[in-house]
All heavy atoms as a GROMACS GRO file, in nm:
protein
  573
    1MET      N    1  19.245   1.514   4.020
    1MET     CA    2  19.347   1.507   3.917
    1MET      C    3  19.472   1.579   3.969
    1MET      O    4  19.463   1.689   4.020
    1MET     CB    5  19.295   1.574   3.789
    1MET     CG    6  19.390   1.571   3.674
    1MET     SD    7  19.326   1.648   3.522
    1MET     CE    8  19.233   1.513   3.453
    2THR      N    9  19.587   1.518   3.954
    2THR     CA   10  19.713   1.578   3.998
    2THR      C   11  19.760   1.681   3.896
    2THR      O   12  19.714   1.681   3.781
    2THR     CB   13  19.823   1.471   4.015
    2THR    OG1   14  19.854   1.416   3.886
    2THR    CG2   15  19.780   1.362   4.112
    3TYR      N   16  19.853   1.767   3.937
    3TYR     CA   17  19.903   1.866   3.842
    3TYR      C   18  19.978   1.797   3.728
    3TYR      O   19  19.976   1.844   3.614
    3TYR     CB   20  19.987   1.974   3.910
    3TYR     CG   21  20.133   1.943   3.931
    3TYR    CD1   22  20.227   1.972   3.833
    3TYR    CD2   23  20.178   1.888   4.051
    3TYR    CE1   24  20.361   1.945   3.853
    3TYR    CE2   25  20.312   1.863   4.071
    3TYR     CZ   26  20.403   1.891   3.973
    3TYR     OH   27  20.536   1.865   3.993
    4GLN      N   28  20.038   1.682   3.755
    4GLN     CA   29  20.106   1.608   3.649
    4GLN      C   30  20.005   1.561   3.543
    4GLN      O   31  20.031   1.572   3.423
    4GLN     CB   32  20.181   1.487   3.707
    4GLN     CG   33  20.294   1.524   3.798
    4GLN     CD   34  20.255   1.532   3.945
    4GLN    OE1   35  20.138   1.540   3.980
    4GLN    NE2   36  20.353   1.532   4.032
    5GLU      N   37  19.893   1.510   3.590
    5GLU     CA   38  19.788   1.466   3.498
    5GLU      C   39  19.730   1.585   3.422
    5GLU      O   40  19.699   1.576   3.304
    5GLU     CB   41  19.677   1.393   3.574
    5GLU     CG   42  19.721   1.261   3.634
    5GLU     CD   43  19.621   1.204   3.732
    5GLU    OE1   44  19.551   1.281   3.802
    5GLU    OE2   45  19.614   1.079   3.740
    6ARG      N   46  19.719   1.698   3.492
    6ARG     CA   47  19.661   1.817   3.431
    6ARG      C   48  19.751   1.872   3.320
    6ARG      O   49  19.703   1.908   3.214
    6ARG     CB   50  19.637   1.922   3.538
    6ARG     CG   51  19.566   2.043   3.492
    6ARG     CD   52  19.421   2.050   3.521
    6ARG     NE   53  19.388   2.004   3.655
    6ARG     CZ   54  19.263   1.988   3.697
    6ARG    NH1   55  19.164   2.020   3.620
    6ARG    NH2   56  19.236   1.942   3.816
    7ILE      N   57  19.884   1.879   3.344
    7ILE     CA   58  19.971   1.933   3.238
    7ILE      C   59  19.975   1.838   3.118
    7ILE      O   60  19.986   1.883   3.004
    7ILE     CB   61  20.113   1.967   3.288
    7ILE    CG1   62  20.188   1.845   3.341
    7ILE    CG2   63  20.109   2.080   3.389
    7ILE    CD1   64  20.335   1.869   3.374
    8ARG      N   65  19.960   1.709   3.144
    8ARG     CA   66  19.954   1.614   3.033
    8ARG      C   67  19.824   1.633   2.954
    8ARG      O   68  19.825   1.637   2.831
    8ARG     CB   69  19.964   1.470   3.083
    8ARG     CG   70  19.959   1.370   2.971
    8ARG     CD   71  19.971   1.229   3.018
    8ARG     NE   72  19.965   1.139   2.904
    8ARG     CZ   73  19.984   1.011   2.911
    8ARG    NH1   74  20.010   0.953   3.026
    8ARG    NH2   75  19.976   0.937   2.803
    9ALA      N   76  19.713   1.647   3.026
    9ALA     CA   77  19.584   1.665   2.960
    9ALA      C   78  19.583   1.795   2.878
    9ALA      O   79  19.532   1.796   2.764
    9ALA     CB   80  19.472   1.666   3.063
   10LEU      N   81  19.638   1.901   2.932
   10LEU     CA   82  19.644   2.027   2.858
   10LEU      C   83  19.725   2.011   2.730
   10LEU      O   84  19.685   2.058   2.623
   10LEU     CB   85  19.704   2.137   2.945
   10LEU     CG   86  19.616   2.193   3.055
   10LEU    CD1   87  19.699   2.274   3.155
   10LEU    CD2   88  19.504   2.277   2.997
   11ARG      N   89  19.837   1.943   2.742
   11ARG     CA   90  19.923   1.921   2.624
   11ARG      C   91  19.852   1.837   2.520
   11ARG      O   92  19.850   1.870   2.400
   11ARG     CB   93  20.054   1.854   2.666
   11ARG     CG   94  20.149   1.828   2.548
   11ARG     CD   95  20.275   1.758   2.594
   11ARG     NE   96  20.251   1.630   2.661
   11ARG     CZ   97  20.217   1.517   2.600
   11ARG    NH1   98  20.202   1.512   2.469
   11ARG    NH2   99  20.200   1.406   2.670
   12GLU      N  100  19.790   1.728   2.564
   12GLU     CA  101  19.721   1.640   2.470
   12GLU      C  102  19.599   1.708   2.407
   12GLU      O  103  19.574   1.690   2.288
   12GLU     CB  104  19.680   1.510   2.540
   12GLU     CG  105  19.799   1.422   2.572
   12GLU     CD  106  19.762   1.296   2.648
   12GLU    OE1  107  19.650   1.287   2.704
   12GLU    OE2  108  19.847   1.205   2.655
   13ASP      N  109  19.527   1.788   2.485
   13ASP     CA  110  19.412   1.861   2.430
   13ASP      C  111  19.456   1.960   2.323
   13ASP      O  112  19.381   1.988   2.230
   13ASP     CB  113  19.337   1.936   2.541
   13ASP     CG  114  19.258   1.843   2.632
   13ASP    OD1  115  19.242   1.723   2.597
   13ASP    OD2  116  19.213   1.889   2.739
   14ALA      N  117  19.576   2.014   2.337
   14ALA     CA  118  19.630   2.108   2.240
   14ALA      C  119  19.699   2.035   2.124
   14ALA      O  120  19.748   2.100   2.031
   14ALA     CB  121  19.728   2.203   2.307
   15ASP      N  122  19.702   1.902   2.130
   15ASP     CA  123  19.765   1.819   2.026
   15ASP      C  124  19.912   1.857   2.005
   15ASP      O  125  19.956   1.880   1.893
   15ASP     CB  126  19.686   1.829   1.896
   15ASP     CG  127  19.717   1.714   1.801
   15ASP    OD1  128  19.749   1.603   1.850
   15ASP    OD2  129  19.710   1.733   1.677
   16ILE      N  130  19.983   1.865   2.117
   16ILE     CA  131  20.124   1.902   2.115
   16ILE      C  132  20.205   1.786   2.170
   16ILE      O  133  20.164   1.719   2.265
   16ILE     CB  134  20.148   2.028   2.202
   16ILE    CG1  135  20.067   2.145   2.149
   16ILE    CG2  136  20.296   2.063   2.208
   16ILE    CD1  137  20.067   2.265   2.240
   17LYS      N  138  20.322   1.764   2.113
   17LYS     CA  139  20.410   1.657   2.159
   17LYS      C  140  20.496   1.705   2.276
   17LYS      O  141  20.526   1.824   2.289
   17LYS     CB  142  20.501   1.612   2.045
   17LYS     CG  143  20.424   1.547   1.932
   17LYS     CD  144  20.516   1.498   1.824
   17LYS     CE  145  20.430   1.436   1.716
   17LYS     NZ  146  20.506   1.360   1.620
   18GLN      N  147  20.537   1.610   2.358
   18GLN     CA  148  20.624   1.642   2.471
   18GLN      C  149  20.749   1.714   2.426
   18GLN      O  150  20.796   1.807   2.492
   18GLN     CB  151  20.665   1.514   2.546
   18GLN     CG  152  20.560   1.457   2.635
   18GLN     CD  153  20.611   1.337   2.713
   18GLN    OE1  154  20.713   1.276   2.679
   18GLN    NE2  155  20.538   1.301   2.817
   19GLU      N  156  20.803   1.674   2.314
   19GLU     CA  157  20.926   1.734   2.264
   19GLU      C  158  20.909   1.884   2.239
   19GLU      O  159  20.999   1.964   2.267
   19GLU     CB  160  20.971   1.664   2.136
   19GLU     CG  161  21.104   1.713   2.085
   19GLU     CD  162  21.154   1.636   1.964
   19GLU    OE1  163  21.080   1.550   1.911
   19GLU    OE2  164  21.266   1.663   1.922
   20GLN      N  165  20.793   1.924   2.189
   20GLN     CA  166  20.768   2.065   2.162
   20GLN      C  167  20.766   2.146   2.292
   20GLN      O  168  20.823   2.255   2.299
   20GLN     CB  169  20.636   2.082   2.087
   20GLN     CG  170  20.639   2.026   1.946
   20GLN     CD  171  20.501   2.025   1.884
   20GLN    OE1  172  20.423   1.934   1.908
   20GLN    NE2  173  20.473   2.126   1.805
   21ILE      N  174  20.699   2.093   2.394
   21ILE     CA  175  20.693   2.162   2.522
   21ILE      C  176  20.831   2.164   2.586
   21ILE      O  177  20.874   2.267   2.641
   21ILE     CB  178  20.590   2.096   2.616
   21ILE    CG1  179  20.449   2.107   2.557
   21ILE    CG2  180  20.596   2.158   2.756
   21ILE    CD1  181  20.398   2.249   2.541
   22ALA      N  182  20.902   2.053   2.578
   22ALA     CA  183  21.038   2.046   2.634
   22ALA      C  184  21.128   2.151   2.570
   22ALA      O  185  21.202   2.221   2.640
   22ALA     CB  186  21.096   1.906   2.616
   23ASN      N  187  21.119   2.165   2.438
   23ASN     CA  188  21.199   2.266   2.368
   23ASN      C  189  21.164   2.407   2.414
   23ASN      O  190  21.252   2.491   2.433
   23ASN     CB  191  21.181   2.255   2.217
   23ASN     CG  192  21.249   2.134   2.158
   23ASN    OD1  193  21.342   2.080   2.216
   23ASN    ND2  194  21.203   2.089   2.043
   24MET      N  195  21.036   2.433   2.434
   24MET     CA  196  20.992   2.563   2.479
   24MET      C  197  21.048   2.595   2.618
   24MET      O  198  21.086   2.708   2.647
   24MET     CB  199  20.838   2.567   2.483
   24MET     CG  200  20.781   2.699   2.527
   24MET     SD  201  20.601   2.704   2.522
   24MET     CE  202  20.559   2.588   2.650
   25LEU      N  203  21.055   2.492   2.704
   25LEU     CA  204  21.107   2.510   2.839
   25LEU      C  205  21.260   2.503   2.846
   25LEU      O  206  21.318   2.538   2.948
   25LEU     CB  207  21.048   2.403   2.932
   25LEU     CG  208  20.896   2.406   2.953
   25LEU    CD1  209  20.852   2.288   3.038
   25LEU    CD2  210  20.851   2.538   3.014
   26GLY      N  211  21.321   2.455   2.740
   26GLY     CA  212  21.466   2.442   2.737
   26GLY      C  213  21.518   2.322   2.813
   26GLY      O  214  21.627   2.328   2.872
   27VAL      N  215  21.437   2.215   2.814
   27VAL     CA  216  21.478   2.092   2.881
   27VAL      C  217  21.471   1.976   2.781
   27VAL      O  218  21.411   1.989   2.675
   27VAL     CB  219  21.390   2.059   3.004
   27VAL    CG1  220  21.400   2.170   3.108
   27VAL    CG2  221  21.246   2.035   2.966
   28ALA      N  222  21.529   1.863   2.818
   28ALA     CA  223  21.522   1.744   2.734
   28ALA      C  224  21.380   1.686   2.739
   28ALA      O  225  21.309   1.703   2.839
   28ALA     CB  226  21.623   1.640   2.782
   29GLN      N  227  21.341   1.618   2.635
   29GLN     CA  228  21.209   1.556   2.630
   29GLN      C  229  21.193   1.458   2.746
   29GLN      O  230  21.087   1.450   2.808
   29GLN     CB  231  21.188   1.486   2.495
   29GLN     CG  232  21.053   1.419   2.479
   29GLN     CD  233  21.050   1.276   2.533
   29GLN    OE1  234  21.150   1.204   2.528
   29GLN    NE2  235  20.936   1.236   2.585
   30ASN      N  236  21.298   1.385   2.778
   30ASN     CA  237  21.295   1.289   2.888
   30ASN      C  238  21.267   1.359   3.022
   30ASN      O  239  21.193   1.307   3.105
   30ASN     CB  240  21.426   1.211   2.894
   30ASN     CG  241  21.423   1.103   3.000
   30ASN    OD1  242  21.328   1.026   3.008
   30ASN    ND2  243  21.527   1.099   3.082
   31THR      N  244  21.325   1.475   3.040
   31THR     CA  245  21.301   1.551   3.164
   31THR      C  246  21.156   1.593   3.172
   31THR      O  247  21.092   1.578   3.276
   31THR     CB  248  21.393   1.675   3.168
   31THR    OG1  249  21.528   1.631   3.166
   31THR    CG2  250  21.368   1.758   3.293
   32TYR      N  251  21.102   1.644   3.062
   32TYR     CA  252  20.961   1.685   3.063
   32TYR      C  253  20.870   1.564   3.087
   32TYR      O  254  20.773   1.574   3.160
   32TYR     CB  255  20.921   1.757   2.933
   32TYR     CG  256  20.780   1.804   2.943
   32TYR    CD1  257  20.748   1.916   3.019
   32TYR    CD2  258  20.676   1.733   2.884
   32TYR    CE1  259  20.617   1.957   3.034
   32TYR    CE2  260  20.545   1.773   2.899
   32TYR     CZ  261  20.517   1.885   2.974
   32TYR     OH  262  20.387   1.924   2.991
   33SER      N  263  20.904   1.452   3.030
   33SER     CA  264  20.827   1.330   3.052
   33SER      C  265  20.822   1.296   3.201
   33SER      O  266  20.718   1.255   3.253
   33SER     CB  267  20.889   1.214   2.973
   33SER     OG  268  20.824   1.093   3.003
   34GLN      N  269  20.935   1.314   3.269
   34GLN     CA  270  20.940   1.286   3.412
   34GLN      C  271  20.850   1.382   3.491
   34GLN      O  272  20.794   1.344   3.593
   34GLN     CB  273  21.084   1.294   3.462
   34GLN     CG  274  21.169   1.180   3.411
   34GLN     CD  275  21.314   1.191   3.454
   34GLN    OE1  276  21.351   1.276   3.534
   34GLN    NE2  277  21.398   1.106   3.398
   35TYR      N  278  20.834   1.505   3.444
   35TYR     CA  279  20.740   1.598   3.508
   35TYR      C  280  20.598   1.544   3.497
   35TYR      O  281  20.523   1.543   3.594
   35TYR     CB  282  20.744   1.736   3.445
   35TYR     CG  283  20.875   1.810   3.457
   35TYR    CD1  284  20.913   1.901   3.359
   35TYR    CD2  285  20.960   1.792   3.565
   35TYR    CE1  286  21.032   1.971   3.368
   35TYR    CE2  287  21.080   1.862   3.575
   35TYR     CZ  288  21.115   1.951   3.475
   35TYR     OH  289  21.232   2.021   3.484
   36GLU      N  290  20.560   1.499   3.378
   36GLU     CA  291  20.425   1.448   3.356
   36GLU      C  292  20.400   1.318   3.433
   36GLU      O  293  20.287   1.292   3.473
   36GLU     CB  294  20.398   1.426   3.207
   36GLU     CG  295  20.375   1.554   3.130
   36GLU     CD  296  20.323   1.529   2.990
   36GLU    OE1  297  20.303   1.414   2.948
   36GLU    OE2  298  20.302   1.630   2.918
   37LEU      N  299  20.501   1.238   3.450
   37LEU     CA  300  20.486   1.110   3.520
   37LEU      C  301  20.498   1.124   3.672
   37LEU      O  302  20.475   1.028   3.745
   37LEU     CB  303  20.592   1.010   3.470
   37LEU     CG  304  20.576   0.966   3.325
   37LEU    CD1  305  20.698   0.883   3.282
   37LEU    CD2  306  20.449   0.887   3.306
   38GLY      N  307  20.534   1.243   3.718
   38GLY     CA  308  20.548   1.265   3.862
   38GLY      C  309  20.678   1.210   3.919
   38GLY      O  310  20.693   1.198   4.041
   39LYS      N  311  20.773   1.178   3.834
   39LYS     CA  312  20.902   1.126   3.880
   39LYS      C  313  20.996   1.239   3.919
   39LYS      O  314  21.098   1.216   3.983
   39LYS     CB  315  20.966   1.040   3.772
   39LYS     CG  316  20.889   0.913   3.745
   39LYS     CD  317  20.958   0.827   3.643
   39LYS     CE  318  20.881   0.697   3.623
   39LYS     NZ  319  20.948   0.611   3.525
   40ARG      N  320  20.961   1.360   3.877
   40ARG     CA  321  21.044   1.477   3.905
   40ARG      C  322  20.948   1.595   3.924
   40ARG      O  323  20.853   1.610   3.849
   40ARG     CB  324  21.137   1.499   3.788
   40ARG     CG  325  21.223   1.621   3.796
   40ARG     CD  326  21.311   1.631   3.673
   40ARG     NE  327  21.445   1.592   3.713
   40ARG     CZ  328  21.549   1.596   3.633
   40ARG    NH1  329  21.536   1.631   3.508
   40ARG    NH2  330  21.668   1.561   3.677
   41SER      N  331  20.976   1.678   4.024
   41SER     CA  332  20.893   1.797   4.046
   41SER      C  333  20.926   1.904   3.943
   41SER      O  334  21.044   1.928   3.913
   41SER     CB  335  20.917   1.853   4.185
   41SER     OG  336  20.872   1.763   4.283
   42MET      N  337  20.822   1.970   3.894
   42MET     CA  338  20.842   2.076   3.796
   42MET      C  339  20.874   2.207   3.868
   42MET      O  340  20.804   2.245   3.961
   42MET     CB  341  20.715   2.094   3.712
   42MET     CG  342  20.726   2.208   3.612
   42MET     SD  343  20.578   2.229   3.515
   42MET     CE  344  20.594   2.092   3.404
   43PRO      N  345  20.980   2.276   3.824
   43PRO     CA  346  21.011   2.407   3.883
   43PRO      C  347  20.897   2.506   3.860
   43PRO      O  348  20.829   2.502   3.757
   43PRO     CB  349  21.137   2.451   3.807
   43PRO     CG  350  21.197   2.324   3.756
   43PRO     CD  351  21.081   2.234   3.726
   44ILE      N  352  20.876   2.593   3.955
   44ILE     CA  353  20.768   2.691   3.948
   44ILE      C  354  20.779   2.778   3.823
   44ILE      O  355  20.677   2.815   3.763
   44ILE     CB  356  20.761   2.776   4.077
   44ILE    CG1  357  20.634   2.861   4.080
   44ILE    CG2  358  20.882   2.864   4.091
   44ILE    CD1  359  20.510   2.785   4.108
   45ASP      N  360  20.901   2.810   3.781
   45ASP     CA  361  20.919   2.891   3.661
   45ASP      C  362  20.858   2.824   3.538
   45ASP      O  363  20.799   2.890   3.452
   45ASP     CB  364  21.067   2.918   3.634
   45ASP     CG  365  21.133   3.004   3.740
   45ASP    OD1  366  21.060   3.065   3.822
   45ASP    OD2  367  21.256   3.012   3.741
   46TYR      N  368  20.870   2.692   3.530
   46TYR     CA  369  20.814   2.619   3.417
   46TYR      C  370  20.662   2.615   3.426
   46TYR      O  371  20.593   2.623   3.325
   46TYR     CB  372  20.869   2.477   3.411
   46TYR     CG  373  21.018   2.468   3.384
   46TYR    CD1  374  21.085   2.349   3.400
   46TYR    CD2  375  21.092   2.578   3.343
   46TYR    CE1  376  21.222   2.339   3.376
   46TYR    CE2  377  21.228   2.569   3.319
   46TYR     CZ  378  21.292   2.449   3.335
   46TYR     OH  379  21.426   2.439   3.310
   47LEU      N  380  20.611   2.602   3.547
   47LEU     CA  381  20.466   2.604   3.567
   47LEU      C  382  20.409   2.736   3.519
   47LEU      O  383  20.306   2.739   3.449
   47LEU     CB  384  20.431   2.581   3.714
   47LEU     CG  385  20.283   2.594   3.750
   47LEU    CD1  386  20.201   2.486   3.680
   47LEU    CD2  387  20.265   2.586   3.900
   48ILE      N  388  20.476   2.845   3.549
   48ILE     CA  389  20.430   2.977   3.506
   48ILE      C  390  20.429   2.985   3.353
   48ILE      O  391  20.331   3.033   3.294
   48ILE     CB  392  20.518   3.087   3.567
   48ILE    CG1  393  20.496   3.093   3.718
   48ILE    CG2  394  20.490   3.223   3.502
   48ILE    CD1  395  20.598   3.176   3.793
   49VAL      N  396  20.534   2.937   3.290
   49VAL     CA  397  20.542   2.938   3.144
   49VAL      C  398  20.426   2.857   3.084
   49VAL      O  399  20.360   2.902   2.990
   49VAL     CB  400  20.677   2.883   3.094
   49VAL    CG1  401  20.676   2.861   2.944
   49VAL    CG2  402  20.790   2.976   3.133
   50LEU      N  403  20.400   2.739   3.140
   50LEU     CA  404  20.292   2.655   3.088
   50LEU      C  405  20.155   2.719   3.109
   50LEU      O  406  20.070   2.713   3.020
   50LEU     CB  407  20.296   2.516   3.152
   50LEU     CG  408  20.414   2.429   3.115
   50LEU    CD1  409  20.404   2.293   3.184
   50LEU    CD2  410  20.425   2.411   2.965
   51CYS      N  411  20.134   2.783   3.223
   51CYS     CA  412  20.007   2.850   3.248
   51CYS      C  413  19.983   2.960   3.146
   51CYS      O  414  19.872   2.976   3.094
   51CYS     CB  415  20.003   2.907   3.389
   51CYS     SG  416  19.990   2.781   3.517
   52LYS      N  417  20.086   3.037   3.118
   52LYS     CA  418  20.073   3.143   3.017
   52LYS      C  419  20.050   3.084   2.879
   52LYS      O  420  19.967   3.134   2.803
   52LYS     CB  421  20.198   3.231   3.017
   52LYS     CG  422  20.209   3.319   3.140
   52LYS     CD  423  20.335   3.403   3.137
   52LYS     CE  424  20.345   3.492   3.259
   52LYS     NZ  425  20.468   3.573   3.258
   53TYR      N  426  20.121   2.979   2.848
   53TYR     CA  427  20.107   2.916   2.716
   53TYR      C  428  19.966   2.861   2.694
   53TYR      O  429  19.906   2.883   2.590
   53TYR     CB  430  20.211   2.804   2.701
   53TYR     CG  431  20.205   2.736   2.568
   53TYR    CD1  432  20.260   2.795   2.455
   53TYR    CD2  433  20.143   2.611   2.554
   53TYR    CE1  434  20.253   2.733   2.331
   53TYR    CE2  435  20.137   2.549   2.431
   53TYR     CZ  436  20.191   2.610   2.320
   53TYR     OH  437  20.183   2.548   2.198
   54TYR      N  438  19.914   2.790   2.793
   54TYR     CA  439  19.781   2.729   2.782
   54TYR      C  440  19.668   2.825   2.820
   54TYR      O  441  19.551   2.790   2.809
   54TYR     CB  442  19.772   2.603   2.868
   54TYR     CG  443  19.861   2.490   2.822
   54TYR    CD1  444  19.956   2.435   2.907
   54TYR    CD2  445  19.850   2.435   2.695
   54TYR    CE1  446  20.037   2.330   2.867
   54TYR    CE2  447  19.931   2.331   2.653
   54TYR     CZ  448  20.024   2.279   2.740
   54TYR     OH  449  20.104   2.174   2.699
   55LYS      N  450  19.706   2.943   2.871
   55LYS     CA  451  19.609   3.045   2.912
   55LYS      C  452  19.515   2.993   3.021
   55LYS      O  453  19.393   3.003   3.011
   55LYS     CB  454  19.531   3.098   2.792
   55LYS     CG  455  19.620   3.168   2.692
   55LYS     CD  456  19.541   3.224   2.576
   55LYS     CE  457  19.630   3.308   2.489
   55LYS     NZ  458  19.683   3.247   2.374
   56VAL      N  459  19.576   2.934   3.123
   56VAL     CA  460  19.503   2.884   3.240
   56VAL      C  461  19.574   2.936   3.365
   56VAL      O  462  19.690   2.975   3.360
   56VAL     CB  463  19.494   2.730   3.244
   56VAL    CG1  464  19.416   2.676   3.126
   56VAL    CG2  465  19.631   2.666   3.250
   57SER      N  466  19.503   2.934   3.476
   57SER     CA  467  19.563   2.980   3.602
   57SER      C  468  19.645   2.868   3.666
   57SER      O  469  19.621   2.749   3.641
   57SER     CB  470  19.455   3.026   3.699
   57SER     OG  471  19.383   2.916   3.748
   58SER      N  472  19.737   2.907   3.750
   58SER     CA  473  19.814   2.807   3.825
   58SER      C  474  19.721   2.732   3.921
   58SER      O  475  19.741   2.614   3.947
   58SER     CB  476  19.930   2.871   3.899
   58SER     OG  477  19.883   2.971   3.987
   59ASP      N  478  19.618   2.800   3.972
   59ASP     CA  479  19.520   2.733   4.059
   59ASP      C  480  19.454   2.618   3.984
   59ASP      O  481  19.432   2.512   4.041
   59ASP     CB  482  19.412   2.830   4.106
   59ASP     CG  483  19.460   2.922   4.217
   59ASP    OD1  484  19.570   2.900   4.270
   59ASP    OD2  485  19.386   3.016   4.250
   60TYR      N  486  19.422   2.638   3.858
   60TYR     CA  487  19.362   2.532   3.778
   60TYR      C  488  19.458   2.415   3.762
   60TYR      O  489  19.422   2.300   3.786
   60TYR     CB  490  19.318   2.584   3.641
   60TYR     CG  491  19.275   2.472   3.549
   60TYR    CD1  492  19.157   2.404   3.572
   60TYR    CD2  493  19.355   2.432   3.443
   60TYR    CE1  494  19.118   2.298   3.490
   60TYR    CE2  495  19.317   2.327   3.361
   60TYR     CZ  496  19.200   2.261   3.385
   60TYR     OH  497  19.163   2.156   3.304
   61VAL      N  498  19.581   2.444   3.723
   61VAL     CA  499  19.679   2.337   3.701
   61VAL      C  500  19.704   2.260   3.830
   61VAL      O  501  19.714   2.137   3.829
   61VAL     CB  502  19.812   2.393   3.645
   61VAL    CG1  503  19.918   2.284   3.637
   61VAL    CG2  504  19.790   2.455   3.508
   62LEU      N  505  19.707   2.330   3.942
   62LEU     CA  506  19.733   2.266   4.070
   62LEU      C  507  19.610   2.200   4.131
   62LEU      O  508  19.617   2.138   4.236
   62LEU     CB  509  19.792   2.368   4.168
   62LEU     CG  510  19.928   2.425   4.126
   62LEU    CD1  511  19.969   2.537   4.220
   62LEU    CD2  512  20.033   2.316   4.119
   63GLY      N  513  19.496   2.214   4.065
   63GLY     CA  514  19.374   2.150   4.112
   63GLY      C  515  19.302   2.227   4.222
   63GLY      O  516  19.220   2.170   4.294
   64LEU      N  517  19.332   2.356   4.234
   64LEU     CA  518  19.268   2.436   4.338
   64LEU      C  519  19.140   2.504   4.290
   64LEU      O  520  19.066   2.558   4.370
   64LEU     CB  521  19.367   2.544   4.388
   64LEU     CG  522  19.500   2.489   4.442
   64LEU    CD1  523  19.594   2.603   4.476
   64LEU    CD2  524  19.474   2.402   4.564
   65LYS      N  525  19.117   2.500   4.158
   65LYS     CA  526  19.000   2.567   4.102
   65LYS      C  527  18.967   2.506   3.968
   65LYS      O  528  19.055   2.457   3.898
   65LYS     CB  529  19.034   2.715   4.095
   65LYS     CG  530  18.978   2.798   3.992
   65LYS     CD  531  19.024   2.942   4.017
   65LYS     CE  532  19.008   3.026   3.895
   65LYS     NZ  533  19.041   3.166   3.916
   66ARG      N  534  18.838   2.508   3.932
   66ARG     CA  535  18.796   2.456   3.802
   66ARG      C  536  18.842   2.548   3.691
   66ARG      O  537  18.866   2.666   3.712
   66ARG     CB  538  18.644   2.444   3.798
   66ARG     CG  539  18.588   2.340   3.891
   66ARG     CD  540  18.438   2.324   3.868
   66ARG     NE  541  18.371   2.452   3.858
   66ARG     CZ  542  18.295   2.505   3.951
   66ARG    NH1  543  18.274   2.442   4.064
   66ARG    NH2  544  18.237   2.622   3.933
   67LYS      N  545  18.853   2.495   3.570
   67LYS     CA  546  18.907   2.568   3.456
   67LYS      C  547  18.833   2.699   3.429
   67LYS      O  548  18.894   2.801   3.406
   67LYS     CB  549  18.902   2.479   3.331
   67LYS     CG  550  18.971   2.539   3.212
   67LYS     CD  551  18.978   2.442   3.097
   67LYS     CE  552  19.059   2.495   2.983
   67LYS     NZ  553  19.072   2.399   2.875
   68ASN      N  554  18.701   2.697   3.433
   68ASN     CA  555  18.624   2.815   3.396
   68ASN      C  556  18.567   2.889   3.517
   68ASN      O  557  18.484   2.977   3.501
   68ASN     CB  558  18.511   2.777   3.302
   68ASN     CG  559  18.565   2.724   3.171
   68ASN    OD1  560  18.666   2.773   3.122
   68ASN    ND2  561  18.501   2.624   3.115
   69ALA      N  562  18.608   2.854   3.637
   69ALA     CA  563  18.556   2.922   3.756
   69ALA      C  564  18.619   3.059   3.770
   69ALA      O  565  18.735   3.078   3.731
   69ALA     CB  566  18.584   2.837   3.880
   70PRO      N  567  18.547   3.156   3.827
   70PRO     CA  568  18.603   3.291   3.845
   70PRO      C  569  18.715   3.294   3.946
   70PRO      O  570  18.737   3.213   4.026
   70PRO     CB  571  18.484   3.373   3.894
   70PRO     CG  572  18.377   3.279   3.929
   70PRO     CD  573  18.412   3.145   3.872
   0.00000   0.00000   0.00000
């Protein structure tokens, strides 16, 4: 699973709309959509914000480790 697929899955699992996440990051909904679709790379600062929000590690989002692994 790519990090784009992972951030989308996290958002959908939390039942949150793209617009809400975009507002939290201070970007347009269209920009956030491009992050999820892989059309635009997400800045590391935004990745950090999302990891804190979803309470997951960056390794998990990037596919380097399973969600519940130590």
